[in-house]
TIRO-2110 file (N, C-alpha, C; in Angstrom, 1 decimal):
// TIRO-2110
0.8, -1.2, 0.0, N, 1, A
0.0, 0.0, 0.0, CA, 1, A
0.9, 1.2, 0.0, C, 1, A
0.5, 2.2, -0.8, N, 2, A
1.2, 3.5, -0.9, CA, 2, A
0.3, 4.7, -0.7, C, 2, A
0.7, 5.6, 0.1, N, 3, A
0.0, 6.9, 0.3, CA, 3, A
0.6, 8.0, -0.5, C, 3, A
-0.2, 8.7, -1.3, N, 4, A
0.4, 9.8, -2.2, CA, 4, A
-0.7, 10.8, -2.4, C, 4, A
-0.2, 12.0, -2.9, N, 5, A
-1.1, 13.0, -3.2, CA, 5, A
-1.9, 12.6, -4.4, C, 5, A
-3.2, 13.0, -4.5, N, 6, A
-4.1, 12.7, -5.6, CA, 6, A
-3.6, 13.4, -6.8, C, 6, A
-3.7, 12.8, -8.0, N, 7, A
-3.3, 13.5, -9.2, CA, 7, A
-4.6, 13.6, -10.1, C, 7, A
-4.6, 14.6, -11.0, N, 8, A
-5.8, 14.8, -11.8, CA, 8, A
-6.3, 13.5, -12.5, C, 8, A
-5.4, 12.7, -12.9, N, 9, A
-5.9, 11.4, -13.6, CA, 9, A
-6.5, 10.4, -12.6, C, 9, A
-6.5, 10.7, -11.3, N, 10, A
-7.1, 9.8, -10.4, CA, 10, A
-8.6, 9.9, -10.2, C, 10, A
-9.2, 10.9, -10.9, N, 11, A
-10.6, 11.3, -10.7, CA, 11, A
-11.5, 10.1, -10.8, C, 11, A
-11.4, 9.2, -11.8, N, 12, A
-12.3, 8.1, -12.0, CA, 12, A
-12.2, 7.1, -10.9, C, 12, A
-11.1, 7.0, -10.2, N, 13, A
-11.0, 6.1, -9.1, CA, 13, A
-11.4, 6.8, -7.7, C, 13, A
-11.1, 8.1, -7.7, N, 14, A
-11.4, 8.8, -6.5, CA, 14, A
-12.9, 9.0, -6.3, C, 14, A
-13.6, 9.2, -7.4, N, 15, A
-15.1, 9.5, -7.3, CA, 15, A
-15.9, 8.4, -6.6, C, 15, A
-15.7, 7.1, -6.9, N, 16, A
-16.4, 6.1, -6.2, CA, 16, A
-16.1, 6.1, -4.7, C, 16, A
-14.9, 6.4, -4.3, N, 17, A
-14.5, 6.5, -2.9, CA, 17, A
-15.3, 7.7, -2.2, C, 17, A
-15.3, 8.8, -2.9, N, 18, A
-15.9, 10.0, -2.4, CA, 18, A
-17.4, 9.8, -2.3, C, 18, A
-18.0, 9.1, -3.2, N, 19, A
-19.4, 8.8, -3.2, CA, 19, A
-19.7, 7.7, -2.1, C, 19, A
-18.8, 6.8, -1.8, N, 20, A
-18.9, 5.8, -0.7, CA, 20, A
-18.9, 6.5, 0.6, C, 20, A
-18.0, 7.5, 0.7, N, 21, A
-17.9, 8.3, 2.0, CA, 21, A
-19.3, 9.0, 2.2, C, 21, A
-19.8, 9.6, 1.2, N, 22, A
-21.1, 10.3, 1.3, CA, 22, A
-22.2, 9.3, 1.7, C, 22, A
-22.2, 8.2, 1.1, N, 23, A
-23.3, 7.2, 1.5, CA, 23, A
-23.1, 6.8, 2.9, C, 23, A
-21.9, 6.6, 3.4, N, 24, A
-21.6, 6.2, 4.8, CA, 24, A
-22.3, 7.2, 5.7, C, 24, A
-22.2, 8.5, 5.4, N, 25, A
-22.9, 9.6, 6.2, CA, 25, A
-24.2, 10.0, 5.7, C, 25, A
-24.8, 9.2, 4.8, N, 26, A
-26.2, 9.4, 4.3, CA, 26, A
-26.3, 10.8, 3.8, C, 26, A
-25.3, 11.2, 3.0, N, 27, A
-25.3, 12.5, 2.3, CA, 27, A
-25.2, 12.4, 0.8, C, 27, A
-25.6, 13.4, 0.1, N, 28, A
-25.5, 13.4, -1.3, CA, 28, A
-25.2, 14.8, -1.8, C, 28, A
-24.1, 15.0, -2.4, N, 29, A
-23.7, 16.4, -2.8, CA, 29, A
-24.0, 16.5, -4.3, C, 29, A
-24.3, 17.7, -4.7, N, 30, A
-24.5, 18.0, -6.1, CA, 30, A
-23.2, 17.7, -6.9, C, 30, A
-23.3, 17.3, -8.1, N, 31, A
-22.2, 17.0, -8.9, CA, 31, A
-21.3, 18.3, -9.1, C, 31, A
-21.9, 19.4, -9.1, N, 32, A
-21.1, 20.7, -9.3, CA, 32, A
-20.2, 20.9, -8.0, C, 32, A
-20.6, 20.5, -6.9, N, 33, A
-19.8, 20.7, -5.7, CA, 33, A
-18.6, 19.7, -5.7, C, 33, A
-18.9, 18.4, -6.1, N, 34, A
-17.9, 17.4, -6.3, CA, 34, A
-16.8, 17.9, -7.3, C, 34, A
-17.3, 18.4, -8.4, N, 35, A
-16.3, 18.9, -9.4, CA, 35, A
-15.5, 20.1, -8.9, C, 35, A
-16.1, 21.0, -8.2, N, 36, A
-15.4, 22.1, -7.7, CA, 36, A
-14.4, 21.7, -6.6, C, 36, A
-14.8, 20.7, -5.8, N, 37, A
-13.9, 20.2, -4.8, CA, 37, A
-12.6, 19.6, -5.4, C, 37, A
-12.9, 18.7, -6.5, N, 38, A
-11.8, 18.1, -7.2, CA, 38, A
-10.8, 19.1, -7.8, C, 38, A
-11.4, 20.2, -8.4, N, 39, A
-10.6, 21.2, -9.0, CA, 39, A
-9.8, 22.0, -7.9, C, 39, A
-10.4, 22.2, -6.8, N, 40, A
-9.6, 22.9, -5.7, CA, 40, A
-8.4, 22.1, -5.2, C, 40, A
-8.6, 20.8, -5.2, N, 41, A
-7.4, 19.9, -4.8, CA, 41, A
-6.2, 20.1, -5.7, C, 41, A
-6.4, 20.5, -6.9, N, 42, A
-5.3, 20.6, -7.9, CA, 42, A
-5.0, 22.1, -8.2, C, 42, A
-5.5, 23.0, -7.4, N, 43, A
-5.2, 24.4, -7.6, CA, 43, A
-4.2, 24.8, -6.5, C, 43, A
-3.0, 25.2, -6.9, N, 44, A
-2.0, 25.5, -5.9, CA, 44, A
-2.3, 26.7, -5.0, C, 44, A
-3.3, 27.5, -5.4, N, 45, A
-3.7, 28.7, -4.6, CA, 45, A
-4.7, 28.3, -3.5, C, 45, A
-5.2, 27.1, -3.6, N, 46, A
-6.2, 26.6, -2.6, CA, 46, A
-5.5, 25.9, -1.4, C, 46, A
-6.1, 26.1, -0.2, N, 47, A
-5.6, 25.4, 1.0, CA, 47, A
-6.1, 24.0, 1.1, C, 47, A
-6.8, 23.4, 0.1, N, 48, A
-7.4, 22.1, 0.2, CA, 48, A
-6.5, 21.1, -0.5, C, 48, A
-6.4, 19.9, 0.2, N, 49, A
-5.6, 18.8, -0.3, CA, 49, A
-6.3, 17.5, -0.3, C, 49, A
-5.8, 16.6, -1.1, N, 50, A
-6.3, 15.2, -1.1, CA, 50, A
-5.2, 14.2, -1.3, C, 50, A
-5.2, 13.2, -0.4, N, 51, A
-4.2, 12.1, -0.6, CA, 51, A
-5.0, 10.9, -0.7, C, 51, A
-4.4, 9.9, -1.4, N, 52, A
-5.1, 8.6, -1.6, CA, 52, A
-4.2, 7.5, -1.2, C, 52, A
-4.8, 6.4, -0.8, N, 53, A
-4.1, 5.1, -0.6, CA, 53, A
-4.3, 4.3, -1.8, C, 53, A
-3.2, 3.8, -2.3, N, 54, A
-3.2, 2.9, -3.5, CA, 54, A
-2.6, 1.6, -3.2, C, 54, A
-3.3, 0.5, -3.6, N, 55, A
-2.9, -0.8, -3.4, CA, 55, A
-3.1, -1.6, -4.7, C, 55, A
-2.0, -2.2, -5.2, N, 56, A
-2.0, -2.9, -6.5, CA, 56, A
-2.7, -2.1, -7.6, C, 56, A
-2.3, -0.9, -7.7, N, 57, A
-2.8, 0.0, -8.8, CA, 57, A
-4.2, 0.5, -8.7, C, 57, A
-4.8, 0.3, -7.5, N, 58, A
-6.2, 0.7, -7.3, CA, 58, A
-6.3, 1.6, -6.1, C, 58, A
-7.1, 2.6, -6.1, N, 59, A
-7.3, 3.5, -5.0, CA, 59, A
-8.2, 2.8, -4.0, C, 59, A
-7.8, 2.7, -2.7, N, 60, A
-8.6, 2.1, -1.7, CA, 60, A
-9.0, 3.0, -0.6, C, 60, A
-8.5, 4.2, -0.6, N, 61, A
-8.8, 5.1, 0.5, CA, 61, A
-8.5, 6.5, 0.1, C, 61, A
-9.1, 7.5, 0.9, N, 62, A
-8.8, 8.9, 0.6, CA, 62, A
-8.8, 9.7, 1.9, C, 62, A
-8.2, 10.8, 1.9, N, 63, A
-8.2, 11.7, 3.0, CA, 63, A
-8.2, 13.1, 2.4, C, 63, A
-9.1, 14.0, 2.9, N, 64, A
-9.1, 15.4, 2.4, CA, 64, A
-8.7, 16.3, 3.6, C, 64, A
-7.9, 17.3, 3.4, N, 65, A
-7.5, 18.1, 4.5, CA, 65, A
-7.3, 19.6, 4.1, C, 65, A
-7.5, 20.5, 5.0, N, 66, A
-7.6, 21.9, 4.7, CA, 66, A
-6.8, 22.7, 5.7, C, 66, A
-6.2, 23.7, 5.3, N, 67, A
-5.4, 24.6, 6.2, CA, 67, A
-6.1, 25.9, 6.5, C, 67, A
-6.9, 26.0, 7.5, N, 68, A
-7.4, 27.4, 7.9, CA, 68, A
-6.5, 28.1, 8.8, C, 68, A
-6.6, 29.4, 8.9, N, 69, A
-5.9, 30.2, 9.8, CA, 69, A
-6.5, 30.1, 11.2, C, 69, A
-5.7, 30.5, 12.2, N, 70, A
-6.2, 30.4, 13.6, CA, 70, A
-5.9, 31.7, 14.3, C, 70, A
-6.7, 32.1, 15.2, N, 71, A
-6.5, 33.2, 16.1, CA, 71, A
-5.7, 32.7, 17.3, C, 71, A
-5.5, 31.5, 17.5, N, 72, A
-4.9, 30.9, 18.7, CA, 72, A
-3.4, 30.5, 18.4, C, 72, A
-2.9, 30.5, 17.2, N, 73, A
-1.5, 30.1, 17.0, CA, 73, A
-1.0, 30.8, 15.8, C, 73, A
0.3, 31.0, 15.7, N, 74, A
1.0, 31.6, 14.5, CA, 74, A
0.9, 30.7, 13.3, C, 74, A
0.9, 29.3, 13.6, N, 75, A
0.8, 28.4, 12.5, CA, 75, A
-0.7, 28.1, 12.2, C, 75, A
-0.9, 27.8, 10.9, N, 76, A
-2.3, 27.4, 10.5, CA, 76, A
-2.7, 26.1, 11.3, C, 76, A
-3.9, 25.9, 11.4, N, 77, A
-4.4, 24.6, 11.8, CA, 77, A
-4.5, 23.7, 10.5, C, 77, A
-4.7, 22.4, 10.7, N, 78, A
-4.9, 21.5, 9.6, CA, 78, A
-6.2, 20.7, 10.0, C, 78, A
-7.2, 20.9, 9.2, N, 79, A
-8.5, 20.3, 9.5, CA, 79, A
-8.6, 19.1, 8.6, C, 79, A
-8.6, 17.9, 9.1, N, 80, A
-8.8, 16.6, 8.4, CA, 80, A
-10.3, 16.5, 8.2, C, 80, A
-10.8, 16.8, 7.0, N, 81, A
-12.3, 16.9, 6.8, CA, 81, A
-12.9, 15.6, 6.5, C, 81, A
-12.3, 14.8, 5.6, N, 82, A
-12.9, 13.5, 5.2, CA, 82, A
-11.8, 12.4, 5.2, C, 82, A
-12.2, 11.2, 5.7, N, 83, A
-11.3, 10.1, 5.7, CA, 83, A
-12.2, 8.9, 5.3, C, 83, A
-11.8, 8.1, 4.3, N, 84, A
-12.6, 6.9, 3.9, CA, 84, A
-11.7, 5.9, 3.4, C, 84, A
-12.0, 4.6, 3.7, N, 85, A
-11.4, 3.4, 3.2, CA, 85, A
-12.4, 2.5, 2.7, C, 85, A
-12.2, 1.8, 1.6, N, 86, A
-13.1, 0.8, 1.1, CA, 86, A
-13.4, -0.2, 2.2, C, 86, A
-14.7, -0.6, 2.4, N, 87, A
-15.0, -1.5, 3.4, CA, 87, A
-14.2, -2.8, 3.3, C, 87, A
-13.9, -3.2, 2.1, N, 88, A
-13.1, -4.5, 1.9, CA, 88, A
-11.7, -4.3, 2.4, C, 88, A
-11.2, -3.1, 2.6, N, 89, A
-9.8, -2.9, 3.0, CA, 89, A
-9.7, -2.3, 4.5, C, 89, A
-10.8, -2.3, 5.2, N, 90, A
-10.7, -1.7, 6.5, CA, 90, A
-10.0, -2.7, 7.5, C, 90, A
-9.4, -2.2, 8.5, N, 91, A
-8.7, -3.0, 9.4, CA, 91, A
-7.3, -3.4, 9.0, C, 91, A
-6.8, -2.8, 7.9, N, 92, A
-5.5, -3.1, 7.4, CA, 92, A
-4.5, -2.0, 7.6, C, 92, A
-4.9, -1.0, 8.4, N, 93, A
-4.0, 0.1, 8.7, CA, 93, A
-4.0, 1.3, 7.7, C, 93, A
-4.9, 1.3, 6.7, N, 94, A
-5.0, 2.3, 5.7, CA, 94, A
-5.4, 3.6, 6.3, C, 94, A
-6.5, 3.6, 7.2, N, 95, A
-6.9, 4.8, 7.8, CA, 95, A
-5.8, 5.5, 8.6, C, 95, A
-5.1, 4.7, 9.4, N, 96, A
-4.0, 5.2, 10.2, CA, 96, A
-2.9, 5.8, 9.3, C, 96, A
-2.6, 5.1, 8.2, N, 97, A
-1.5, 5.6, 7.3, CA, 97, A
-2.0, 6.9, 6.6, C, 97, A
-3.2, 7.0, 6.3, N, 98, A
-3.7, 8.3, 5.7, CA, 98, A
-3.6, 9.4, 6.7, C, 98, A
-4.0, 9.1, 8.0, N, 99, A
-3.9, 10.2, 9.0, CA, 99, A
-2.5, 10.5, 9.3, C, 99, A
-1.6, 9.6, 9.4, N, 100, A
-0.2, 9.9, 9.6, CA, 100, A
0.4, 10.6, 8.4, C, 100, A
-0.1, 10.4, 7.2, N, 101, A
0.3, 11.2, 6.0, CA, 101, A
-0.1, 12.7, 6.3, C, 101, A
-1.3, 12.9, 6.7, N, 102, A
-1.7, 14.3, 7.0, CA, 102, A
-0.9, 14.9, 8.1, C, 102, A
-0.6, 14.1, 9.2, N, 103, A
0.3, 14.6, 10.3, CA, 103, A
1.6, 15.1, 9.7, C, 103, A
2.2, 14.3, 8.8, N, 104, A
3.5, 14.7, 8.3, CA, 104, A
3.4, 15.9, 7.4, C, 104, A
2.4, 16.0, 6.6, N, 105, A
2.2, 17.1, 5.7, CA, 105, A
1.9, 18.4, 6.5, C, 105, A
1.1, 18.3, 7.5, N, 106, A
0.8, 19.4, 8.4, CA, 106, A
2.0, 19.9, 9.1, C, 106, A
2.8, 19.0, 9.6, N, 107, A
4.0, 19.4, 10.4, CA, 107, A
5.0, 20.1, 9.4, C, 107, A
5.1, 19.6, 8.2, N, 108, A
6.0, 20.2, 7.2, CA, 108, A
5.5, 21.6, 6.8, C, 108, A
4.2, 21.8, 6.8, N, 109, A
3.6, 23.0, 6.4, CA, 109, A
3.7, 24.0, 7.6, C, 109, A
4.1, 23.6, 8.8, N, 110, A
4.2, 24.5, 9.9, CA, 110, A
2.9, 24.7, 10.7, C, 110, A
1.9, 23.7, 10.4, N, 111, A
0.7, 23.8, 11.2, CA, 111, A
0.9, 23.5, 12.6, C, 111, A
0.1, 24.0, 13.5, N, 112, A
0.2, 23.8, 14.9, CA, 112, A
-0.6, 22.6, 15.4, C, 112, A
-1.5, 22.1, 14.6, N, 113, A
-2.3, 21.0, 15.0, CA, 113, A
-3.1, 20.4, 13.8, C, 113, A
-3.5, 19.2, 14.0, N, 114, A
-4.4, 18.5, 13.1, CA, 114, A
-5.6, 18.2, 13.9, C, 114, A
-6.8, 18.5, 13.4, N, 115, A
-8.0, 18.1, 14.2, CA, 115, A
-9.1, 17.6, 13.2, C, 115, A
-10.1, 16.9, 13.7, N, 116, A
-11.2, 16.4, 12.9, CA, 116, A
-12.3, 16.1, 13.8, C, 116, A
-13.5, 15.8, 13.1, N, 117, A
-14.7, 15.4, 13.7, CA, 117, A
-15.1, 14.0, 13.3, C, 117, A
-15.9, 13.4, 14.1, N, 118, A
-16.5, 12.1, 13.6, CA, 118, A
-17.8, 12.0, 14.4, C, 118, A
-18.7, 11.2, 13.9, N, 119, A
-20.0, 10.9, 14.6, CA, 119, A
-19.8, 10.0, 15.8, C, 119, A
-20.5, 10.3, 16.8, N, 120, A
-20.4, 9.5, 18.0, CA, 120, A
-20.6, 8.0, 17.8, C, 120, A
-21.4, 7.6, 16.8, N, 121, A
-21.7, 6.2, 16.6, CA, 121, A
-20.7, 5.6, 15.6, C, 121, A
-19.7, 6.3, 15.2, N, 122, A
-18.7, 5.7, 14.3, CA, 122, A
-17.6, 5.0, 15.1, C, 122, A
-18.1, 3.9, 15.7, N, 123, A
-17.2, 3.2, 16.7, CA, 123, A
-16.0, 2.6, 16.2, C, 123, A
-16.0, 2.0, 15.0, N, 124, A
-14.8, 1.4, 14.4, CA, 124, A
-13.7, 2.5, 14.2, C, 124, A
-14.1, 3.6, 13.6, N, 125, A
-13.1, 4.7, 13.4, CA, 125, A
-12.6, 5.3, 14.8, C, 125, A
-13.5, 5.4, 15.7, N, 126, A
-13.2, 6.0, 17.0, CA, 126, A
-12.1, 5.1, 17.7, C, 126, A
-12.2, 3.8, 17.5, N, 127, A
-11.1, 3.0, 18.1, CA, 127, A
-9.7, 3.4, 17.7, C, 127, A
-9.6, 3.7, 16.4, N, 128, A
-8.4, 4.2, 15.9, CA, 128, A
-8.1, 5.6, 16.4, C, 128, A
-9.0, 6.5, 16.3, N, 129, A
-8.8, 7.9, 16.7, CA, 129, A
-8.4, 8.0, 18.1, C, 129, A
-9.0, 7.2, 19.0, N, 130, A
-8.6, 7.2, 20.4, CA, 130, A
-7.2, 6.8, 20.7, C, 130, A
-6.6, 6.0, 19.7, N, 131, A
-5.2, 5.6, 19.9, CA, 131, A
-4.2, 6.6, 19.3, C, 131, A
-4.6, 7.4, 18.4, N, 132, A
-3.6, 8.3, 17.7, CA, 132, A
-3.8, 9.8, 17.9, C, 132, A
-4.9, 10.1, 18.7, N, 133, A
-5.2, 11.6, 18.9, CA, 133, A
-5.9, 11.7, 20.3, C, 133, A
-6.0, 12.9, 20.7, N, 134, A
-6.7, 13.2, 22.0, CA, 134, A
-8.1, 13.8, 21.7, C, 134, A
-9.0, 13.3, 22.5, N, 135, A
-10.4, 13.9, 22.4, CA, 135, A
-10.4, 15.2, 23.1, C, 135, A
-11.0, 16.2, 22.5, N, 136, A
-11.0, 17.5, 23.1, CA, 136, A
-12.1, 17.8, 24.1, C, 136, A
-13.2, 17.1, 24.0, N, 137, A
-14.3, 17.4, 24.9, CA, 137, A
-15.2, 18.5, 24.3, C, 137, A
-14.9, 19.1, 23.2, N, 138, A
-15.7, 20.1, 22.6, CA, 138, A
-16.9, 19.5, 21.9, C, 138, A
-18.0, 20.2, 21.8, N, 139, A
-19.2, 19.8, 21.1, CA, 139, A
-19.4, 20.7, 19.9, C, 139, A
-19.7, 20.2, 18.8, N, 140, A
-19.9, 21.0, 17.6, CA, 140, A
-21.3, 21.5, 17.5, C, 140, A
-21.4, 22.8, 17.2, N, 141, A
-22.7, 23.4, 16.9, CA, 141, A
-22.6, 23.9, 15.4, C, 141, A
-23.7, 24.0, 14.7, N, 142, A
-23.7, 24.5, 13.4, CA, 142, A
-25.0, 25.2, 13.0, C, 142, A
-24.9, 26.1, 12.1, N, 143, A
-26.1, 26.7, 11.5, CA, 143, A
-25.9, 26.7, 10.0, C, 143, A
-26.8, 26.0, 9.3, N, 144, A
-26.7, 25.9, 7.9, CA, 144, A
-27.5, 27.0, 7.2, C, 144, A
-26.9, 27.3, 6.0, N, 145, A
-27.6, 28.3, 5.1, CA, 145, A
-28.1, 27.5, 3.9, C, 145, A
-29.1, 28.0, 3.3, N, 146, A
-29.6, 27.4, 2.0, CA, 146, A
-28.5, 27.5, 1.0, C, 146, A
-28.5, 26.5, 0.1, N, 147, A
-27.5, 26.6, -1.0, CA, 147, A
-27.7, 27.8, -1.9, C, 147, A
-26.6, 28.2, -2.5, N, 148, A
-26.7, 29.3, -3.4, CA, 148, A
-26.7, 28.8, -4.8, C, 148, A
END
């Protein structure tokens, strides 16, 4: 298994992973948002990044991460927004390798932390997260706006 930055030619293999992630969270995004997201990953002016796990020439996992500024540190934060591994490849260390890739990229970029969210009921993922990161005790609140 190899972790690497996603390349434009990976789109056809990345898309089913991205759609699988959305199904896992019972979400469906408009195609235009997916296309914009993919374009942002490949725009050097954007703070959005995508790495993929490749096994035997096939993409089996993805991670998306973003660098927002912080009022609490000189270095940017790194927000790990999405992490997904094919169900057939779970339990093989792919999720951990993708997170550790983000850790390395964030540290090299001078970020002061990597953070992410998950649902309380995502027990399998939380077993991993509890081993490689600290729970903060914060509760997320949100207010959604209608799409433009």
